[in-house]
N, C-alpha and C positions, 0 to 999 in steps of 0.2 A: 197227804204224802203220796208220791207216785209209787205204783207197784213195780216200776222198772228202775234198775240201777244202771245209769249210763256207763259207769266205770266197768261193771261186769260185762255189759253188752259189747263195749268197744274193745276192752283189753282181756277179757276172760279167756284163759287157755293159751294166750300168746307165750311164745318161748322167751321173749325178752320184752321189757316194758319201757325201753329207752334206747338211745344210741349206744352202741357197744357191740360186744361179741366175745366169744371164748378166746379167740386169738389175741384180742387186745388186752383182755384181763390177764392172760398168761404172759404177754409181753411185759406188762407192768409188774406182775408178781415176780418174774425172773430177775428184775432189776433191784429188788429189795435187799438191803444189807441184812446180814444175819440169816435168819431162816428158821430158827427154833422157836416157833410160836406155840404157846400152850393155850392161852385164853384168846379165842378168835370170835369176833362179833361182826356180823353183816347187818349194818343198820339200814333199815328200809329195804329189806331183801326182795320184796315183791314176790314173784313166782320163782325166784331163786336160780336163774341161769348161772350167775356168778357164784352163788353159794355152793352149788354143785361142783363147779370148777375148783373152788378153793378147797373143798373137802377132798376132791379127787387128787389134787396136786400135793396138798400138805399132809394128807392122811391123819388129820386131827379133827376133833369135833368142832363144827362151826355153829355158833348160835345165831340163828336167823330171826331178826326182830322186824315185825311189821304190824300195822294196826288194821289190816284188812284180812279177815279170816279166810275168804275164798282164795286169796293168793297163797296163803300158807298151806291150805289144803292141797293146792296144786303143787306146791314145792315138795311136800311130803311124798306125793305120788311120784313126781319126777325123780326125786332123790332115790326112792326105792327102785324104780326102773333102771336107774344108772348104777345101782349096786353100792350106793353110799348112804343109804337110809340110816344106818347105824352111826354115821358121822355128822348128821344134821339134827339139831334140836331147834324147834320153832318156839317163838315167844310172841303171843298176841298182845302187843303193848305199844304204847307211844314211844317213839325214838327218844323223846326228851327224858324218859324214865330210865334210860340205860345206866346212868351212874347209881341209881337206887338199887339196881339188880346186879350189876357187874362192877368189879374192881380189879385193878392190876391187869388191865387188858394189854396183851402183847401186840395184837393186830386188830385194828378196827377198820373195816372195809365198808364203803358206801358208794354205790354207783348211781349217780343222778337223783339221789333222794334227800340229801342234806337240805336242799332248798325248801322242803316242806316245813321245816321249822326255822328257816333262815340260815344261810351258809355260815355267816359269822357267829350267829347264836349257837349253831350246831358245834362249831369248833370250841367255843367257850363252855358249852354244856358237857361235851364228851371228854375234853382234855383232863379234867380231874379224875376220870375213871381209868386213865391210861397209866401203865407202868412207866416209870422214868426210863427213857430210851425206847419205849414202845412206839409203834408206827401207826399212823392214821392215814389211810389211803382213800381219797374221795374224788369222784368226778363231779364237775360242776359246770354249768353253762357260763361262758365268759365272753366278754368282748375281746376280739383279737385285733381289731384295728379301730382307729378313731374316725375314719371317714366312710362308714358303711352307707349304703343307699338310704335316703331319708325315710322311705316307706318301711324299710326293714327295721330301722331304728325306732320308728314310731310304734311298730308292732311289738318289738322286743320290750320296750319300756312300758308298753301298755299291759302286757301279760306278766312281766317280771321287772317291776320298777327298781328293785335292788340289785340288778345285774351289775357285775363289776368286771374290771380288767383282771388279767392274770396277776399282775403286779399288786393290785389292790387285794386280791384274795390271799396272796402270800403274806401281805402286811397284816391281814386279819389273823392269819396263823400266828405270826409273831406276837400279836396282842393277846393271844390265848395261851402263850407259853410253848409254842410249837416252832420248830425249825424246819424250813423247807429243804428237803433233801433232793427232790427232783420233780419235774413236771413232764407230762406226756399229753399231747393234743391228739385227739382222735381224728383220723382222716374222714373226709366227707362220706366215703362209702360206708362208714360205720353207722351213719344215720339211716341209710337206705336198706342195706342188706339185713333182712330179718326184723326190721322195725318199720320204716315208712312203707316198704314194699308189701308189708302185711297189713299195716294199720290203714293205709289209704283205701284199699278196696273194702275193708270193713266199714269205714266211715261212710263211703259212698252208698253202701247198702242200707245205712241207717238214716239217710236224708229224708225218707218218707215215713219214718217211724211214727206211730200214733202219739207217742209221748213227746211233748215239746222240749223237755230237758234233754232227751236223747238226741233230738234233731239239732238242738243248739250245740251240743258237744261235738256232733259229727261235723257241723259247719265250721266250728272253731278249729277242729283237727285238720280239715282240708285246707283251711286258710294258713295254718302253721306250715303245712307241707309246701304250699305255694310260695310262701315267704322264703323258706329254706332254699328253694330252687333258684331264687334270684339274689341270694345273700352273699355269694362269693365267699371270701374268707373273712367276713366281718365279724362272725361269731362262731363258736364251736364248743365242744365239750373238752374240758381239760382235766386230766388226772393230776392231783396234787399228792405228793408223798411227804408227809410231815412226821417229824420225830418229836416226841415229848421231851422237852428239856428238863433235865433232872433238877 
């Protein structure tokens, strides 16, 4: 086993671990119906950029779930520095275990993490833990057009064979007993600012790392960034706001 962890070397200490940003999280949060959320879960929180935003805006305890301890350590530090440490509770566990630990969830939030257990599977797994009328807000990579460049499509289906269109993802929600309330597609700059513009230079510095697994992840990351530059509007991250049907 390698003494190096490629994930920690590439992503450790980053403010965000995927496309997005506080402004986009807040935009979606402001559109939600209701607003009195008691049990709030951030599934696949990572280092918790959005967790901190949710805690700050809602002034309620947010339960951050992730299976990577260093990310949660970083989240606790960041939350304390942001003055919301008392509003963040971390849980080192698999996202699939959420229904075992939580019930009657009012708001389940997940930015770019559901794919780790499969988007459709995540919906079906988490829905039973939701309160009737509760909201599930997830961002997920989706196909935005049918005619993307062939090399882009080849790359996408190579790294994420189960990628779907927005309509297909909404249909997956219906199959899990969820009604789509709204969708919100992140603009292209949400991929760059705070994410690719940080991740790219990090990956370049790891191209000559002594560990082959680290080098491979660096190469894959730079390939991903190159594909994005030529992708146009063929794919993107889409927020889905689902309501649990009573």
